[in-house]
C-alpha positions in Angstrom: -22.7 28.7 30.6 -25.6 30.0 32.7 -25.4 31.4 36.2 -27.2 28.5 37.9 -24.5 26.2 36.5 -21.7 28.2 38.1 -23.6 28.0 41.4 -23.6 24.3 41.1 -19.8 24.2 40.5 -19.3 25.8 43.9 -21.0 22.9 45.7 -18.6 20.0 45.2 -15.1 20.4 43.7 -14.7 16.7 43.9 -17.6 15.9 41.7 -16.7 18.8 39.3 -13.1 17.5 39.1 -14.4 14.1 38.4 -16.6 15.4 35.6 -13.8 17.4 34.1 -11.4 14.5 34.4 -13.8 12.1 32.6 -14.6 14.8 30.1 -10.9 15.2 29.4 -10.8 11.4 28.7 -13.7 11.8 26.2 -11.7 14.6 24.5 -8.8 12.2 24.2 -10.9 9.6 22.6 -12.3 12.3 20.2 -8.7 13.0 19.2 -8.1 9.3 18.4 -5.5 9.0 21.1 -5.0 6.0 23.4 -6.5 6.4 26.9 -6.3 4.5 30.1 -9.4 3.8 32.0 -9.8 2.9 35.7 -10.2 -0.7 34.8 -6.7 -0.7 33.2 -4.9 0.9 36.1 -3.6 -2.3 37.6 -0.1 -3.3 38.6 0.0 -5.5 35.5 -0.6 -2.7 33.1 2.3 -2.1 30.7 1.2 1.5 30.1 0.4 3.0 33.5 0.6 1.4 37.0 -1.9 1.6 39.8 -2.8 5.3 40.6 -2.5 5.8 44.3 -1.9 9.6 44.2 -2.6 12.4 41.8 1.1 13.3 42.0 1.7 10.4 39.6 0.5 12.7 36.8 3.5 14.6 35.6 1.6 17.7 34.5 -0.5 18.1 37.8 1.3 20.1 40.5 0.4 20.6 44.2 0.0 24.3 43.5 -2.8 23.7 40.9 -6.2 24.9 42.0 -7.7 21.5 41.3 -5.0 19.4 43.0 -6.9 18.6 46.2 -10.1 17.8 44.3 -8.3 15.4 42.0 -6.5 13.8 44.9 -9.8 13.2 46.6 -11.2 11.9 43.4 -8.4 9.3 43.1 -8.8 8.1 46.7 -12.6 8.2 47.0 -14.1 7.5 43.6 -11.6 6.1 41.1 -13.6 7.8 38.4 -10.6 8.6 36.3 -8.9 8.3 33.0 -5.6 9.5 31.7 -3.0 9.1 29.0 -0.3 6.3 28.8 2.5 8.8 29.2 1.3 9.7 32.8 -0.3 13.0 31.8 -3.6 14.5 32.7 -3.7 17.4 30.1 -6.2 19.5 32.2 -5.7 22.7 30.2 -7.5 21.4 27.2 -10.7 23.2 26.2 -13.9 21.1 26.1 -17.4 21.5 24.7 -20.7 21.1 26.6 -21.1 17.7 24.9 -17.6 16.6 26.2 -18.5 17.8 29.7 -21.8 15.9 29.4 -19.9 12.7 28.4 -17.7 13.1 31.5 -20.7 13.7 33.7 -22.4 10.6 32.3 -19.3 8.6 33.1 -19.3 9.8 36.7 -23.0 9.0 37.1 -22.3 5.5 36.0 -19.4 5.3 38.5 -21.5 6.6 41.4 -24.3 4.1 40.6 -21.7 1.4 40.6 -20.4 2.4 44.0 -23.9 2.5 45.5 -24.7 -1.0 44.0 -21.5 -2.5 45.5 -22.4 -1.3 49.0 -19.8 1.4 49.0 -22.4 4.2 49.2 -20.8 5.6 52.2 -18.2 7.1 49.9 -20.9 9.1 48.1 -22.1 12.0 50.2 -25.6 13.6 50.1 -23.9 16.8 48.9 -22.3 15.0 46.0 -25.6 13.4 45.0 -27.3 16.7 45.1 -24.6 18.2 43.0 -24.8 15.4 40.5 -28.6 15.8 40.3 -28.3 19.5 39.6 -25.6 18.9 37.0 -27.8 16.3 35.4 -30.6 18.7 35.2 -28.4 21.4 33.8 -27.0 19.1 31.1 -30.2 17.0 30.5 -30.4 18.1 26.8 -26.7 17.2 26.1 -27.0 13.9 28.0 -30.2 13.0 26.0 -28.4 13.8 22.8 -25.4 11.6 23.7 -27.6 8.7 24.7 -29.5 9.1 21.5 -26.3 9.0 19.5 -25.2 5.8 21.4 -28.5 4.2 20.7 -28.2 5.1 17.0 -24.7 3.7 16.8 -25.7 0.5 18.5 -28.6 0.1 16.0 -26.3 0.8 13.1 -23.7 -1.6 14.4 -26.3 -4.4 14.9 -27.6 -3.8 11.3 -24.0 -4.0 9.9 -23.3 -7.2 11.9 -26.5 -8.8 10.6 -25.8 -7.9 7.0 -22.0 -8.1 6.8 -20.4 -10.2 4.1 -18.3 -12.1 6.7 -17.0 -11.6 10.2 -13.4 -12.2 9.0 -13.5 -11.3 5.3 -13.7 -8.0 3.4 -14.5 -7.8 -0.3 -13.0 -5.1 -2.4 -12.9 -4.7 -6.2 -11.5 -2.7 -9.1 -12.9 -2.5 -12.7 -11.0 -0.9 -15.5 -12.6 0.3 -18.8 -10.0 1.1 -21.4 -10.1 2.7 -24.8 -6.8 2.8 -26.7 -5.1 2.8 -30.0 -1.6 2.6 -31.6 -0.5 5.0 -34.4 2.6 6.7 -35.8 4.2 3.9 -37.9 3.1 2.0 -41.0 5.1 -1.1 -40.1 5.8 -3.2 -37.0 9.2 -2.7 -35.2 11.9 -5.2 -35.9 15.1 -6.1 -33.8 18.5 -4.8 -34.8 20.0 -6.6 -37.8 16.7 -7.4 -39.3 15.6 -5.7 -42.6 12.8 -3.3 -41.6 11.2 -3.4 -45.0 10.3 -7.1 -44.4 8.2 -6.2 -41.3 4.5 -6.7 -41.4 2.2 -3.7 -41.5 1.2 -2.0 -38.3 -2.6 -2.0 -39.0 -4.6 -1.7 -35.8 -8.0 -0.4 -34.7 -9.2 1.4 -31.6 -10.2 -1.1 -28.9 -12.5 -1.0 -25.9 -11.7 -3.6 -23.3 -11.8 -4.3 -19.6 -10.1 -5.7 -16.5 -11.9 -6.7 -13.3 -10.4 -7.8 -10.0 -12.1 -8.9 -6.9 -10.2 -9.3 -3.7 -11.2 -11.3 -0.6 -9.1 -10.2 2.3 -9.5 -12.2 5.5 -8.0 -11.5 8.9 -8.1 -14.0 11.8 -6.0 -12.2 14.4 -6.3 -8.6 13.3 -2.6 -8.5 12.2 -2.6 -11.2 9.5 -4.2 -11.3 6.0 -5.3 -14.1 3.7 -5.7 -12.7 0.2 -7.6 -14.4 -2.6 -7.8 -12.5 -5.9 -10.1 -13.2 -8.8 -9.3 -11.6 -12.1 -11.1 -11.3 -15.5 -9.8 -9.3 -18.5 -9.8 -9.1 -22.3 -7.2 -6.4 -23.0 -5.0 -7.6 -25.9 -1.4 -6.6 -25.2 0.3 -4.2 -27.6 3.2 -6.6 -27.7 5.4 -8.1 -30.4 2.5 -9.7 -32.2 0.8 -6.2 -32.6 3.5 -3.5 -32.7 6.6 -5.7 -33.0 7.8 -4.7 -29.6 6.8 -5.2 -25.9 7.9 -1.6 -25.2 4.4 -0.5 -26.1 2.6 -2.7 -23.6 0.1 -1.2 -21.2 0.3 -1.5 -17.4 -3.0 -3.4 -17.1 -3.1 -5.5 -20.3 -3.7 -9.2 -20.6 -6.3 -11.3 -22.3 -8.0 -14.4 -20.9 -11.2 -13.7 -22.9 -12.8 -12.5 -19.7 -12.7 -15.9 -18.0 -12.7 -15.5 -14.2 -9.5 -17.0 -12.7 -8.0 -17.1 -9.3 -4.7 -15.4 -10.0 -3.4 -14.8 -6.5 -3.5 -16.6 -3.2 -1.2 -15.6 -0.3 -1.1 -15.3 3.5 0.8 -12.7 5.5 1.4 -12.3 9.2 3.8 -10.6 11.7 6.4 -13.0 12.9 7.4 -10.3 15.4 7.1 -6.5 15.7 10.1 -6.3 13.3 9.4 -9.1 10.8 6.5 -9.4 8.4 6.2 -12.7 6.5 4.1 -13.5 3.4 3.6 -16.9 1.8 2.4 -16.9 -1.9 0.7 -20.1 -3.0 0.3 -18.8 -6.5 0.6 -15.5 -8.3 3.4 -14.1 -6.2 4.5 -10.6 -7.2 7.4 -8.8 -5.5 5.9 -5.4 -6.2 2.6 -6.4 -4.4 4.3 -8.0 -1.4 4.9 -4.7 0.5 8.4 -4.4 -1.1 9.2 -0.7 -1.8 9.4 0.1 -5.5 10.2 3.8 -5.0 7.5 5.1 -7.3 4.6 5.7 -4.9 2.4 7.9 -7.2 2.8 5.9 -10.4 3.3 2.2 -9.5 -0.4 1.2 -9.6 -1.7 -0.5 -12.8 -5.1 0.9 -12.2 -4.3 4.4 -10.9 -0.7 5.0 -11.8 1.4 4.7 -15.0 -0.4 3.7 -18.1 2.6 1.6 -19.4 4.1 -1.6 -18.2 7.7 -0.3 -18.0 6.7 3.1 -16.4 5.4 1.5 -13.1 8.7 0.6 -11.6 12.1 -1.1 -12.3 11.9 -4.4 -14.1 13.9 -6.0 -11.2 10.7 -6.2 -9.2 9.1 -8.4 -11.9 11.6 -11.2 -11.4 9.8 -14.5 -10.4 6.5 -12.9 -11.5 3.5 -15.2 -10.8 5.5 -17.8 -8.8 5.0 -19.3 -5.4 7.3 -18.8 -2.4 7.9 -16.5 0.6 8.7 -12.9 1.3 10.2 -11.5 4.5 10.4 -7.8 5.4 12.6 -6.8 8.3 12.0 -3.6 10.3 9.2 -2.5 8.0 8.7 0.8 10.0 12.3 1.7 10.5 14.7 4.0 8.5 16.5 0.9 7.3 14.3 -1.9 5.9 15.5 -5.2 4.5 13.5 -7.4 2.2 14.2 -10.9 1.0 12.1 -13.2 -1.2 12.1 -16.5 -3.1 9.6 -17.2 -5.8 9.5 -20.4 -7.9 7.7 -20.4 -11.2 6.8 -24.1 -11.4 6.5 -24.8 -7.6 3.4 -27.0 -8.2 5.0 -29.3 -10.8 6.8 -32.4 -9.4 8.5 -33.4 -12.7 12.2 -33.2 -13.3 13.5 -29.6 -13.8 10.5 -28.1 -11.9 9.2 -28.0 -8.4 10.1 -25.5 -5.7 13.9 -25.7 -6.1 14.7 -27.5 -9.3 12.8 -25.2 -11.8 12.8 -21.5 -12.6 13.2 -19.3 -9.6 14.0 -15.8 -8.4 16.0 -15.1 -5.2 15.6 -11.4 -4.2 17.1 -9.0 -1.7 16.8 -5.3 -1.1 17.9 -2.8 1.5 16.1 0.6 1.6 17.1 3.6 3.5 14.8 6.5 4.4 16.7 9.0 6.5 13.8 11.6 6.2 10.2 11.5 5.1 11.3 13.1 1.8 14.2 10.9 0.7 14.1 7.1 0.1 16.9 5.1 -1.5 17.1 1.4 -2.3 19.8 -1.1 -3.3 18.4 -4.3 -4.9 19.8 -7.7 -6.1 18.1 -10.7 -7.7 19.5 -14.0 -8.8 17.3 -15.8 -11.3 17.1 -19.0 -13.3 14.8 -19.7 -16.2 14.6 -23.1 -17.9 12.1 -24.3 -20.5 8.8 -22.6 -21.5 9.0 -19.1 -22.6 12.2 -17.3 -21.6 11.4 -13.8 -20.6 14.3 -12.2 -18.7 12.6 -8.8 -18.1 9.0 -9.8 -18.1 8.1 -8.2 -21.4 9.5 -4.7 -20.7 12.5 -4.5 -23.0 13.6 -5.6 -26.5 13.3 -9.0 -27.9 17.0 -9.6 -27.5 16.9 -8.4 -23.9 14.0 -10.7 -22.9 15.3 -13.8 -24.8 19.1 -13.3 -25.2 20.0 -16.8 -26.1 17.1 -17.7 -28.4 15.3 -19.9 -26.0 18.2 -21.4 -24.1 17.9 -21.8 -20.3 19.8 -19.1 -18.4 20.9 -17.8 -15.1 21.2 -14.0 -14.4 22.4 -11.6 -11.8 20.4 -8.4 -11.5 21.6 -5.2 -9.8 19.5 -2.1 -9.2 19.5 1.2 -7.5 16.3 3.2 -6.9 15.4 6.5 -5.3 12.5 8.9 -4.7 12.6 12.4 -3.3 9.6 14.5 -2.3 10.4 18.1 -3.3 7.3 19.2 -1.5 4.0 17.8 -0.2 2.7 17.4 -3.7 5.8 17.0 -5.9 7.9 13.8 -6.1 10.8 12.9 -8.4 12.3 9.5 -8.6 13.9 6.9 -10.8 15.9 3.7 -11.2 18.9 2.2 -12.9 19.5 -1.5 -13.5 22.2 -3.7 -14.8 22.0 -7.4 -15.5 24.3 -10.2 -16.6 23.0 -13.5 -18.0 24.7 -16.8 -18.9 23.3 -19.5 -21.3 23.0 -22.8 -19.4 22.3 -25.3 -22.3 22.4 -25.5 -26.0 25.2 -25.3 -28.5 26.4 -21.9 -27.1 26.2 -22.9 -23.5 28.4 -20.5 -21.5 27.7 -17.5 -23.7 27.1 -14.3 -21.7 25.2 -11.1 -22.2 24.9 -7.7 -20.5 21.9 -5.5 -20.2 21.0 -2.1 -18.7 18.0 0.2 -18.3 17.0 3.4 -16.5 14.1 5.8 -16.0 13.3 9.1 -14.3 9.8 10.0 -13.0 8.0 13.1 -11.9 4.6 13.2 -10.2 2.4 16.1 -9.1 -0.2 15.2 -6.5 -3.5 17.1 -6.2 -2.8 18.8 -9.5 -5.8 21.0 -10.2 -7.9 19.1 -7.6 -7.4 16.9 -4.6 -6.8 13.3 -5.7 -5.6 14.2 -9.2 -2.1 13.2 -10.3 -0.1 14.6 -13.2 2.8 12.2 -14.1 5.7 12.0 -16.5 8.2 9.2 -17.2 11.3 9.2 -19.4 13.8 6.4 -19.7 15.4 3.6 -21.6 13.8 0.1 -21.5 16.0 -3.0 -21.0 18.6 -3.2 -23.7 21.1 -6.0 -24.7 24.3 -4.0 -24.8 26.6 -7.0 -25.3 26.0 -10.6 -26.2 28.2 -13.5 -27.2 25.4 -15.3 -28.8 25.3 -15.3 -32.6 22.2 -16.7 -34.4 22.4 -19.1 -37.3 21.9 -16.3 -39.8 25.0 -14.6 -38.4 23.2 -11.8 -36.5 24.4 -11.2 -33.0 21.5 -10.9 -30.5 22.6 -7.4 -29.5 20.8 -4.1 -29.7 22.6 -1.6 -31.9 20.6 1.6 -31.2 18.8 3.1 -28.2 15.1 3.3 -27.5 13.6 6.0 -25.4 10.4 5.8 -23.4 8.3 9.0 -22.9 5.0 8.9 -21.1 2.6 11.5 -19.8 -0.7 11.0 -17.9 -3.2 12.9 -15.9 -5.4 11.0 -13.4 -8.6 12.8 -12.8 -10.2 11.7 -9.5 -13.9 12.4 -10.3 -15.2 10.8 -7.0 -13.7 8.7 -4.3 -14.4 5.6 -6.4 -14.1 6.8 -10.0 -10.9 8.0 -11.7 -10.3 8.8 -15.4 -6.8 8.8 -16.8 -6.0 10.0 -20.3 -2.4 9.2 -21.2 0.1 9.1 -24.1 3.0 6.7 -24.5 5.8 7.5 -27.0 8.5 5.0 -27.9 11.4 6.4 -29.9 13.5 3.9 -31.9 11.5 0.8 -30.8 13.5 -2.4 -30.2 16.6 -0.2 -29.8 16.7 0.0 -33.6 17.1 3.4 -35.2 15.5 2.2 -38.4 12.1 1.7 -36.7 9.6 4.6 -36.7 8.4 6.2 -33.5 5.3 4.5 -32.1 2.5 6.2 -30.1 0.0 4.6 -27.8 -3.0 6.7 -26.7 -5.3 5.5 -23.9 -8.2 6.6 -21.8 -8.4 4.5 -18.7 -11.4 4.7 -16.4 -11.0 2.9 -13.0 -13.8 2.1 -10.6 -13.0 0.9 -7.1 -15.3 -0.5 -4.5 
């Protein structure tokens, strides 16, 4: 600073202290920390009570050189701001712009005192000092006022052209090129003659998925989501490869018809309880329930396969209507409960909210440190009528439909974990066990057991910030035991073991464009050792806006 400025500082320690005090507040705002202004310092404030003495600040001592100036400032001007924890933080360094911001605040306060007939509190000496300070910092003050005017103009323009005062529109578009190779014939289940299987004759495809989300908030803490989806990606399922183990994370084909596939509303019941109601398209893994695979769970930016995203236990009740409650969402222990009904909108017998297919879900997660996260999960499900799909098309035919179309109940148990080895490396995995029972048909009462597991490894910022290198290895859902015997004498039980191997590399080209080449390998598809290994190669490009 120049010599004339230091001469000014000698004139009025009160005004100087006021300026530094206000500038310190500006610095606090710059650091994105909560501040308390003079208007908030009332007896009703939950953060900081009425300031009657500078001694209320814990880090200002009577021996400090500015103590008397600050004390006079509190009593005479009230041109103050501090932090909610009763600190002043006067040792922080500040720039000329921050000092100018504080000076401007004090000028406004002095003008207010004069306008309210309290000008006797403002001495001629203080006014002269303020005038000289204003002259010294005229350039900075002009710059600040110019910035404020520019921000006000930009704010007005945004308000005039915004989509909605309550609604934000976001979107995602996926362009996908993929193909299947490695086997001449489709996979068949255990006990079926592989030579009778149709040929695996596919071509390279180019397809898309587009999602538009309308997120509306009415209180600032709630959210109404309406999602519109259009896609034409033919799944590499049983009708193409003979197994659902080769399905992609983002597949589905409605011939690019635009459909509303999700409607839900979420709000805070209290500081410790978050509630979400799904009117349609309920998905546990999209309801803020932890799936313990943070880097690979996204269908557009994570795993390229359906099974590789997370444990199949989170797919129970997929697409239904119901409610999800999350208790203590920011604590070390978090509990989640949910209920989704698949035919909640159908009033006929065997349907509705409680008489049709449903999934009742519960999970306890424990995160003792930022690095370690462990979960214990349970789901009780019932499926009747329609297409029975116990693991939502992630395992073998026998696992997804163990009793050949009969209604069933099932208990699902899961344990999941993720551990961050470093800032950029995370390992994780899951194990699941399920038991199902047939509820109708000639073999009512038959039972079946299933298990599945996977391990994951993800490298964040690999090669460039935003990139992700990921690997997944595991065993998709398998029918290990089943009482049910088909009419042809074949027990619907998997004799061999399939292995899922996946590698991908997400290249974050820009903030809004990512390209992910990936390879999925299924050894012994359908848990049948007679089936050849199947490979799925894909190049996924994801645009977000």
